[in-house]
Residue frames as a rotation matrix with the C-alpha (Angstrom) as fourth column:
MET 1
-0.879 0.219 0.423 118.31
0.463 0.602 0.650 102.56
-0.113 0.768 -0.631 78.98
ASN 2
-0.685 0.721 -0.104 115.29
-0.729 -0.673 0.128 104.07
0.022 0.163 0.986 77.37
TYR 3
-0.642 0.381 0.666 112.44
-0.159 0.783 -0.601 102.04
-0.750 -0.492 -0.442 78.67
GLU 4
0.330 0.829 -0.451 110.39
-0.634 -0.159 -0.757 102.61
-0.699 0.536 0.473 75.60
LYS 5
-0.156 -0.505 -0.849 112.75
-0.947 0.321 -0.016 100.23
0.281 0.801 -0.528 73.67
ILE 6
-0.944 -0.151 0.295 111.78
-0.262 0.883 -0.388 97.41
-0.202 -0.444 -0.873 75.87
THR 7
-0.163 0.938 -0.305 108.94
-0.986 -0.165 0.021 95.79
-0.031 0.304 0.952 74.19
THR 8
0.507 0.201 -0.838 109.69
-0.336 0.941 0.022 92.09
0.793 0.271 0.545 74.49
TRP 9
0.974 -0.193 0.122 110.82
-0.018 0.467 0.884 89.62
-0.227 -0.863 0.451 77.23
LYS 10
0.459 -0.863 0.213 114.22
0.884 0.418 -0.210 89.13
0.093 0.284 0.954 75.34
GLU 11
0.089 -0.421 0.903 114.86
0.249 -0.868 -0.430 92.88
0.964 0.263 0.027 75.16
ALA 12
0.753 0.164 0.637 114.13
-0.538 -0.405 0.740 93.20
0.379 -0.900 -0.217 79.00
CYS 13
0.893 -0.448 -0.032 116.61
0.393 0.745 0.539 90.34
-0.217 -0.494 0.842 79.67
LYS 14
0.327 -0.809 0.488 119.33
0.691 -0.147 -0.707 92.08
0.644 0.569 0.511 77.71
ILE 15
0.655 -0.001 0.756 119.29
-0.218 -0.958 0.188 95.10
0.724 -0.287 -0.627 80.07
HIS 16
0.466 -0.436 0.770 120.93
-0.869 -0.063 0.490 93.23
-0.166 -0.898 -0.409 83.05
GLY 17
-0.431 -0.730 -0.531 122.38
-0.853 0.522 -0.025 90.22
0.296 0.442 -0.847 81.19
ASN 18
-0.122 0.493 0.861 119.58
-0.552 0.687 -0.472 87.72
-0.825 -0.533 0.188 82.04
ASP 19
-0.994 -0.110 -0.028 119.29
-0.095 0.669 0.737 84.54
-0.062 0.735 -0.675 79.93
PRO 20
-0.335 0.940 -0.056 115.72
-0.942 -0.335 0.023 84.61
0.003 0.061 0.998 78.49
THR 21
0.115 0.404 -0.907 115.62
-0.407 0.853 0.328 80.82
0.906 0.331 0.262 78.24
ALA 22
-0.801 -0.361 -0.477 116.54
0.259 0.509 -0.821 80.31
0.539 -0.782 -0.314 81.93
LEU 23
-0.032 0.875 0.483 113.09
-0.592 -0.406 0.696 80.16
0.805 -0.264 0.531 83.47
PRO 24
-0.396 -0.022 0.918 112.15
-0.858 0.365 -0.362 78.73
-0.327 -0.931 -0.164 86.87
ILE 25
-0.850 0.127 -0.511 111.46
-0.049 0.947 0.317 74.92
0.524 0.294 -0.799 86.76
VAL 26
-0.527 0.713 0.462 107.80
-0.796 -0.224 -0.563 74.60
-0.298 -0.664 0.685 87.60
ASN 27
-0.263 0.447 -0.855 106.71
-0.653 0.569 0.499 71.36
0.710 0.690 0.143 85.78
HIS 28
-0.785 0.010 -0.619 106.37
0.373 0.806 -0.460 69.53
0.495 -0.592 -0.636 89.12
LEU 29
-0.835 0.511 -0.206 103.62
-0.065 -0.463 -0.884 71.93
-0.547 -0.724 0.420 90.19
PRO 30
-0.019 0.916 0.400 99.93
0.638 0.319 -0.701 71.93
-0.770 0.241 -0.590 89.23
VAL 31
-0.373 -0.116 0.921 99.36
0.897 -0.299 0.325 73.54
0.238 0.947 0.216 85.78
LYS 32
0.656 0.671 0.345 97.19
0.597 -0.741 0.306 76.25
0.462 0.005 -0.887 87.15
PHE 33
0.813 -0.358 -0.459 100.18
0.207 -0.559 0.803 77.58
-0.544 -0.748 -0.380 89.06
GLN 34
-0.015 -0.865 0.502 102.91
0.893 0.214 0.396 77.24
-0.450 0.454 0.769 86.39
ASN 35
0.103 -0.039 0.994 101.88
0.795 -0.597 -0.106 80.27
0.597 0.801 -0.030 84.34
TRP 36
0.942 0.335 0.028 101.45
0.201 -0.628 0.751 82.30
0.269 -0.702 -0.659 87.49
LEU 37
0.614 -0.765 -0.197 105.00
0.358 0.047 0.932 81.61
-0.704 -0.643 0.303 88.68
ILE 38
-0.188 -0.707 0.682 106.64
0.964 0.002 0.268 82.09
-0.191 0.707 0.681 85.30
SER 39
0.334 0.360 0.871 104.70
0.585 -0.804 0.108 85.40
0.739 0.474 -0.479 84.61
SER 40
0.986 0.020 -0.167 105.76
0.146 -0.594 0.791 86.65
-0.084 -0.804 -0.588 88.10
PHE 41
0.135 -0.988 0.070 109.40
0.629 0.140 0.764 85.88
-0.765 -0.059 0.641 87.42
LYS 42
-0.231 -0.262 0.937 109.18
0.956 -0.239 0.169 87.55
0.179 0.935 0.306 84.03
LEU 43
0.655 0.450 0.606 107.33
0.395 -0.889 0.233 90.67
0.644 0.087 -0.760 85.28
GLY 44
0.783 -0.466 -0.412 109.97
0.324 -0.258 0.910 91.13
-0.531 -0.846 -0.051 88.04
ILE 45
-0.246 -0.894 0.374 112.76
0.813 0.019 0.582 91.17
-0.528 0.447 0.722 85.40
ILE 46
-0.079 0.269 0.960 110.75
0.862 -0.465 0.201 93.40
0.500 0.843 -0.196 83.05
THR 47
0.894 0.447 -0.028 109.93
0.388 -0.742 0.547 95.85
0.224 -0.500 -0.837 85.82
GLU 48
0.416 -0.841 -0.347 113.58
0.454 -0.139 0.880 96.05
-0.788 -0.523 0.324 86.86
ALA 49
-0.434 -0.558 0.707 114.58
0.888 -0.132 0.441 96.68
-0.152 0.819 0.553 83.20
ILE 50
0.253 0.572 0.780 112.04
0.693 -0.670 0.267 99.38
0.675 0.473 -0.566 82.68
ASN 51
0.983 0.138 -0.118 113.02
0.179 -0.647 0.741 101.01
0.026 -0.750 -0.661 86.00
THR 52
0.133 -0.990 -0.041 116.69
0.825 0.087 0.559 101.20
-0.550 -0.108 0.828 84.83
ASP 53
0.770 0.099 -0.630 117.85
-0.115 -0.951 -0.289 104.69
-0.628 0.295 -0.721 83.72
GLU 54
0.901 -0.395 -0.178 120.39
-0.234 -0.098 -0.967 105.61
0.364 0.914 -0.181 80.98
ASN 55
0.139 -0.959 0.246 123.20
-0.862 -0.239 -0.447 105.11
0.487 -0.150 -0.860 83.38
GLY 56
-0.319 -0.123 -0.940 122.25
-0.023 0.992 -0.122 101.60
0.947 -0.017 -0.320 84.44
LYS 57
-0.963 -0.013 0.269 120.94
-0.267 -0.076 -0.961 102.67
0.033 -0.997 0.070 87.80
ILE 58
-0.418 0.860 -0.293 117.67
0.585 0.501 0.638 100.76
0.695 0.095 -0.712 88.85
TRP 59
-0.379 0.482 0.790 114.93
-0.687 -0.719 0.110 102.88
0.621 -0.501 0.603 90.53
ILE 60
-0.597 0.255 -0.761 113.99
0.567 0.804 -0.176 101.16
0.568 -0.537 -0.624 93.76
PRO 61
0.300 0.757 0.580 110.95
0.022 -0.613 0.790 102.47
0.954 -0.224 -0.200 95.58
ASP 62
-0.867 -0.489 0.093 111.53
-0.009 -0.171 -0.985 103.84
0.498 -0.855 0.144 99.09
TYR 63
-0.089 0.926 -0.366 108.68
0.504 0.359 0.786 102.61
0.859 -0.115 -0.498 101.12
SER 64
-0.162 -0.024 -0.987 109.56
0.962 -0.226 -0.152 104.70
-0.219 -0.974 0.060 104.07
ASN 65
-0.916 -0.171 -0.363 109.09
0.072 -0.960 0.271 107.77
-0.395 0.222 0.891 101.99
THR 66
-0.129 0.983 0.132 105.42
0.729 0.184 -0.659 108.56
-0.672 0.012 -0.741 101.83
ASN 67
0.292 0.240 -0.926 106.06
-0.242 -0.918 -0.315 111.54
-0.925 0.316 -0.210 99.54
GLN 68
-0.772 -0.551 -0.317 107.62
-0.487 0.192 0.852 109.46
-0.409 0.812 -0.417 96.80
ARG 69
0.297 0.889 -0.349 105.03
-0.900 0.138 -0.413 108.41
-0.318 0.437 0.841 94.18
LYS 70
-0.781 -0.459 0.424 104.97
-0.314 0.875 0.370 104.75
-0.540 0.156 -0.827 93.32
TYR 71
-0.022 0.765 -0.643 102.86
-0.983 -0.134 -0.126 103.95
-0.182 0.630 0.755 90.23
PHE 72
-0.783 -0.103 0.613 101.39
-0.068 0.994 0.081 100.51
-0.618 0.022 -0.786 89.52
PRO 73
-0.845 0.467 -0.261 99.13
-0.275 0.040 0.961 99.09
0.459 0.883 0.094 86.95
TRP 74
-0.612 0.705 0.359 95.46
-0.400 0.116 -0.909 98.69
-0.682 -0.700 0.211 87.95
PHE 75
-0.894 0.271 -0.356 93.34
-0.223 0.421 0.879 96.10
0.388 0.866 -0.316 86.14
GLU 76
-0.242 0.896 0.374 89.69
-0.860 -0.019 -0.510 95.28
-0.450 -0.445 0.774 86.20
VAL 77
-0.958 0.083 0.274 88.27
0.189 0.902 0.389 91.90
-0.215 0.424 -0.880 85.60
LYS 78
-0.099 0.906 -0.412 85.23
-0.437 -0.411 -0.800 92.78
-0.894 0.101 0.436 83.43
SER 79
-0.510 -0.138 0.849 84.11
0.527 0.730 0.435 90.52
-0.680 0.669 -0.300 80.60
THR 80
-0.057 0.415 -0.908 83.11
-0.679 -0.683 -0.270 91.81
-0.732 0.601 0.321 77.18
LYS 81
0.888 0.438 0.141 82.44
-0.183 0.616 -0.766 90.13
-0.423 0.655 0.627 73.87
ASP 82
0.630 -0.736 -0.247 85.98
-0.454 -0.091 -0.886 90.82
0.630 0.671 -0.392 72.69
LYS 83
-0.555 -0.820 0.141 87.57
-0.545 0.231 -0.806 89.78
0.628 -0.525 -0.574 75.99
PRO 84
0.443 0.803 -0.398 85.51
-0.263 0.541 0.799 86.88
0.857 -0.249 0.451 77.45
SER 85
-0.135 -0.542 -0.829 88.17
0.746 0.495 -0.445 86.29
0.652 -0.679 0.338 80.02
GLY 86
0.788 0.606 -0.111 87.19
0.524 -0.566 0.637 89.74
0.323 -0.560 -0.763 81.49
PHE 87
0.220 -0.736 -0.640 90.73
0.768 -0.274 0.579 91.24
-0.602 -0.619 0.505 81.90
GLY 88
0.450 -0.079 0.890 91.54
0.696 -0.592 -0.405 94.65
0.559 0.802 -0.211 80.88
PHE 89
-0.643 -0.717 -0.269 93.83
0.742 -0.498 -0.448 97.57
0.188 -0.488 0.853 81.87
SER 90
0.472 0.849 -0.236 91.90
0.881 -0.453 0.133 100.17
0.006 -0.271 -0.963 83.82
ARG 91
0.860 -0.176 0.479 94.34
-0.131 -0.983 -0.127 102.94
0.493 0.047 -0.869 84.69
SER 92
-0.278 -0.933 -0.229 97.66
0.491 0.067 -0.868 103.83
0.826 -0.354 0.440 86.27
ASP 93
0.855 0.462 0.236 97.56
-0.016 -0.432 0.902 104.68
0.519 -0.775 -0.362 89.93
PHE 94
-0.451 -0.892 0.027 99.93
-0.129 0.035 -0.991 105.39
0.883 -0.450 -0.131 92.73
GLY 95
0.394 0.516 -0.760 99.52
0.622 0.459 0.634 104.30
0.677 -0.723 -0.140 96.35
ASP 96
0.642 -0.115 0.758 99.93
-0.574 -0.727 0.376 106.03
0.508 -0.677 -0.533 99.63
TRP 97
0.227 -0.610 -0.759 101.74
0.140 0.792 -0.595 102.84
0.964 0.029 0.265 100.88
ARG 98
-0.087 -0.181 0.980 101.28
-0.906 -0.396 -0.153 103.43
0.415 -0.901 -0.129 104.61
THR 99
-0.433 0.035 0.901 99.69
-0.658 0.671 -0.343 100.24
-0.616 -0.741 -0.267 105.86
LEU 100
0.325 0.692 0.644 97.89
0.100 0.652 -0.751 98.90
-0.941 0.308 0.142 102.86
THR 101
-0.673 -0.473 -0.568 98.83
-0.506 -0.265 0.821 97.92
-0.539 0.840 -0.061 99.46
HIS 102
0.368 0.929 0.034 96.62
-0.589 0.261 -0.765 96.72
-0.719 0.262 0.644 96.63
ILE 103
0.941 -0.188 -0.280 99.11
-0.138 0.543 -0.828 95.05
0.308 0.818 0.486 94.40
GLY 104
0.559 -0.813 -0.162 102.53
0.825 0.524 0.214 93.39
-0.089 -0.253 0.963 94.62
SER 105
0.816 -0.243 -0.525 104.96
-0.079 -0.946 0.315 96.23
-0.573 -0.216 -0.791 95.57
ARG 106
-0.137 -0.961 0.241 107.71
0.272 0.197 0.942 94.86
-0.952 0.195 0.235 93.38
LEU 107
-0.255 0.216 0.943 105.74
0.961 0.163 0.222 95.75
-0.106 0.963 -0.249 90.32
CYS 108
0.704 0.495 -0.508 105.73
0.494 -0.856 -0.149 99.51
-0.509 -0.146 -0.848 90.65
PHE 109
0.002 -0.640 0.768 107.30
0.946 -0.248 -0.210 102.37
0.325 0.727 0.605 88.73
ASP 110
-0.508 -0.265 -0.820 108.29
0.650 -0.742 -0.162 105.98
-0.566 -0.615 0.549 89.22
THR 111
-0.768 0.367 -0.525 106.15
-0.539 -0.813 0.220 107.27
-0.346 0.452 0.822 86.46
SER 112
0.149 0.939 0.310 102.71
-0.289 0.341 -0.894 106.58
-0.946 0.044 0.322 85.06
ASP 113
0.386 -0.114 -0.915 104.14
-0.922 -0.062 -0.381 106.56
-0.014 0.991 -0.129 81.48
LYS 114
-0.706 -0.708 -0.026 106.13
-0.706 0.706 -0.050 103.47
0.053 -0.017 -0.998 82.43
VAL 115
-0.521 0.597 0.610 102.97
-0.169 0.629 -0.759 101.74
-0.837 -0.499 -0.227 83.64
TYR 116
0.508 0.739 -0.443 101.18
-0.520 -0.146 -0.841 102.49
-0.687 0.657 0.310 80.37
HIS 117
-0.017 -0.636 -0.771 104.19
-0.974 0.184 -0.130 101.19
0.225 0.749 -0.623 78.48
ILE 118
-0.896 -0.364 0.254 104.27
-0.413 0.893 -0.178 97.81
-0.162 -0.264 -0.951 80.35
GLU 119
-0.137 0.937 0.323 100.60
-0.225 0.288 -0.931 97.40
-0.965 -0.200 0.171 80.02
LYS 120
0.448 0.294 -0.844 100.78
-0.788 -0.315 -0.528 97.97
-0.421 0.902 0.091 76.27
HIS 121
0.061 -0.645 -0.761 103.52
-0.893 0.305 -0.330 95.45
0.446 0.700 -0.558 75.63
PHE 122
-0.856 -0.443 -0.266 103.17
-0.245 0.801 -0.546 92.85
0.455 -0.402 -0.795 78.37
GLU 123
-0.095 0.928 0.360 99.36
-0.973 -0.163 0.163 92.48
0.210 -0.335 0.919 79.03
GLN 124
0.434 0.385 -0.814 99.29
-0.362 0.902 0.234 88.73
0.825 0.193 0.531 78.56
LEU 125
-0.529 -0.704 -0.474 101.88
0.238 0.414 -0.879 88.37
0.815 -0.577 -0.051 81.43
PHE 126
-0.848 0.271 0.455 99.59
-0.529 -0.481 -0.700 90.27
0.029 -0.834 0.551 83.70
ILE 127
0.195 0.921 -0.337 96.75
-0.864 0.324 0.384 88.08
0.463 0.216 0.859 82.62
ASP 128
0.192 -0.248 -0.950 98.74
0.164 0.962 -0.218 84.99
0.967 -0.114 0.226 83.54
PHE 129
-0.780 -0.626 -0.011 99.89
0.129 -0.143 -0.981 86.63
0.612 -0.767 0.192 86.77
HIS 130
-0.730 0.549 0.408 96.43
-0.683 -0.556 -0.473 87.76
-0.032 -0.624 0.781 88.01
LEU 131
0.335 0.939 -0.082 93.99
-0.942 0.333 -0.047 85.02
-0.017 0.093 0.996 86.69
ILE 132
-0.346 -0.323 0.881 94.01
-0.360 0.913 0.193 81.31
-0.867 -0.250 -0.432 87.23
GLN 133
0.291 0.304 -0.907 93.97
-0.955 0.145 -0.258 79.57
0.053 0.941 0.333 83.90
GLU 134
0.060 -0.239 0.969 93.78
-0.319 0.916 0.245 75.77
-0.946 -0.324 -0.021 83.69
């Protein structure tokens, strides 16, 4: 699958046959955790879809291989007039992944282009994932 064609939640779900309406049930939890859990679920599926190649093979990072680059989005919380919530995409980065990680390891990619793509089309999910909103 060409990852550039994945620009919506529904398109990401189609890649591996996920039902876009089948979301985790979180209504029994405090509201401030509901968006975080739903966005985490969605970002996992979107990441897997974007990491799927033309033959249907999913790129899975090998954390025992320190020579393999693993790119992840890096955000900064910095308020501006246009973004009072203070959330913005900063850059794509890769980690050394020896004993310290700076972000959830499931949300990484094999190229920085994929990181820029997911940031462009799914920024609100990252906002919901990283920031508590009541």
